[in-house]
Structures are given as structure tokens and as C-alpha cells.
C-alpha positions in Angstrom: 107.1 105.7 94.0 104.9 108.8 93.7 101.8 106.5 93.5 102.8 104.7 96.7 103.5 107.9 98.8 99.9 108.8 99.6 99.2 105.2 100.7 102.2 105.3 103.1 101.2 108.8 104.4 97.6 107.6 105.1 98.9 104.6 107.1 98.5 102.0 104.4 101.2 100.3 102.2 100.1 98.8 98.9 101.1 95.1 98.7 99.8 94.5 95.2 96.7 93.8 93.2 94.9 90.9 91.8 92.3 90.2 89.1 89.7 87.6 90.0 86.9 86.0 87.9 83.3 85.3 88.9 84.3 82.3 90.9 86.9 84.3 92.9 89.7 82.5 91.1 92.9 84.5 90.6 93.5 85.4 87.0 96.6 87.4 87.7 98.5 89.3 90.4 101.1 92.0 90.7 103.2 93.4 93.5 104.5 91.7 96.7 101.7 89.1 96.6 102.6 87.9 93.1 105.3 85.4 94.3 102.9 83.9 96.8 100.0 83.3 94.3 99.1 80.9 91.6 96.7 81.4 88.7 93.4 79.6 89.5 93.9 79.8 93.3 91.0 81.2 95.2 91.7 84.8 96.3 90.4 84.2 99.9 92.8 81.3 100.3 95.8 83.5 99.2 94.8 86.6 101.1 93.3 85.2 104.3 94.1 81.5 104.4 90.4 80.8 104.4 88.4 77.9 102.8 85.5 80.2 101.9 85.1 84.0 101.3 84.5 86.1 104.4 81.1 87.8 105.0 82.3 91.2 103.8 84.4 90.1 100.8 85.0 93.2 98.7 85.2 91.1 95.4 82.0 89.1 96.1 80.1 92.2 97.0 81.3 94.0 93.9 80.2 91.0 91.8 76.8 91.2 93.5 76.0 94.8 92.8 78.6 96.0 90.3 79.8 98.8 92.5 83.4 99.6 93.6 84.0 99.5 97.3 86.7 99.5 100.0 86.7 97.0 102.9 88.9 96.8 106.0 89.8 93.2 107.0 92.6 91.1 108.4 95.2 89.0 106.7 97.2 86.1 108.2 96.7 84.2 111.5 97.9 84.5 115.1 100.9 86.8 115.5 101.2 87.4 111.8 97.7 88.8 111.6 97.7 92.4 110.1 94.9 94.8 109.2 94.4 95.3 105.5 92.2 97.2 103.1 90.8 95.8 99.9 89.7 98.2 97.3 87.6 96.4 94.7 86.8 97.7 91.2 84.5 96.0 88.7 85.9 94.9 85.3 83.4 94.7 82.4 83.7 93.5 78.8 82.8 95.5 75.7 79.1 94.6 76.1 79.1 95.9 79.7 79.0 92.5 81.3 80.8 92.1 84.6 83.4 89.3 84.4 86.0 90.2 86.9 87.1 92.4 89.8 90.4 94.1 90.4 91.4 94.2 94.1 94.1 96.5 95.3 95.4 95.2 98.6 97.0 97.4 101.3 98.4 96.6 104.7 98.2 99.0 107.6 101.5 100.5 108.6 101.9 102.0 112.1 104.8 104.2 111.0 102.9 107.4 110.4 101.3 107.3 113.9 104.7 106.6 115.5 106.2 109.5 113.5 103.5 111.9 114.6 104.0 110.8 118.3 107.8 111.1 118.0 107.5 114.6 116.4 105.1 115.8 119.1 107.4 114.5 121.8 110.4 116.2 120.2 108.5 119.5 119.9 107.4 119.3 123.6 111.0 118.6 124.7 112.5 121.3 122.6 109.9 123.8 123.9 111.2 123.2 127.4 115.0 123.6 126.6 116.6 127.1 126.7 119.8 126.8 124.7 121.1 130.1 126.2 121.2 128.5 129.6 
């Protein structure tokens, strides 16, 4: 729980992570996305319902240059579309060769913004009320 708290406070909720190979095939998953995935499935199919990786695919870019990165994207379609963030980290073998990428997937949650707005409204209202009459 302590690990999830900053993600929620920052407006993002972690939905899981996945490990993908050089062909963007899923090797393993954890978290909420685990029950929706199958080993060997393409990560872009699971995460975005696409037939090919998107132009700013975090995993593909990490495979290209070996650097970790964070990318904002969208998951789902139509009314179920949500903003998400993919944090990609390279995985290397003992010889230093890049063979996989771990992607942590987060979905945007509007709760912190709504909480801030509610708090500001409550403070403004309470400033204008004199309990003594």
C-alpha cells in the first residue's frame, strides 16, 4: 500500500506491470492487467487494442536506445478510453545485452483534482460563515 500511495496522490493509479521481449511479446504480467493477458500476446494488443505498436511506444523506444523512459498515452476505445502512463525500464542479461523491458502501467485518476476542488470550496464556504451569528 505504501508503494501505491504516491501514485494515487500524483493522480495516477498503478494497474500493473509487464515484462516484454524484443518482439514486444508478453513474457509475464502482474497486477490488475494479469487476468486480461496471455503469455506470448503482443503488449500493444493488450494495452491499447492495436494491431501494431504506437509511434511513441515506451518499450520499443527503450529497445532502440536502452534508456528508461516514461510516456503518456491512452488505453481503451470510445467511452472506455483513459489516459495512462507507461514507465519502461531495460532488462539486461549478465553480459549486458538488452533482452527485455519492464513496463509499469498507470491510469490517470481524477480523484486528487476533485479532492483539491472540494477542499477549496469547503474552505471558501467556511470562511464566509460566522458560527456566532
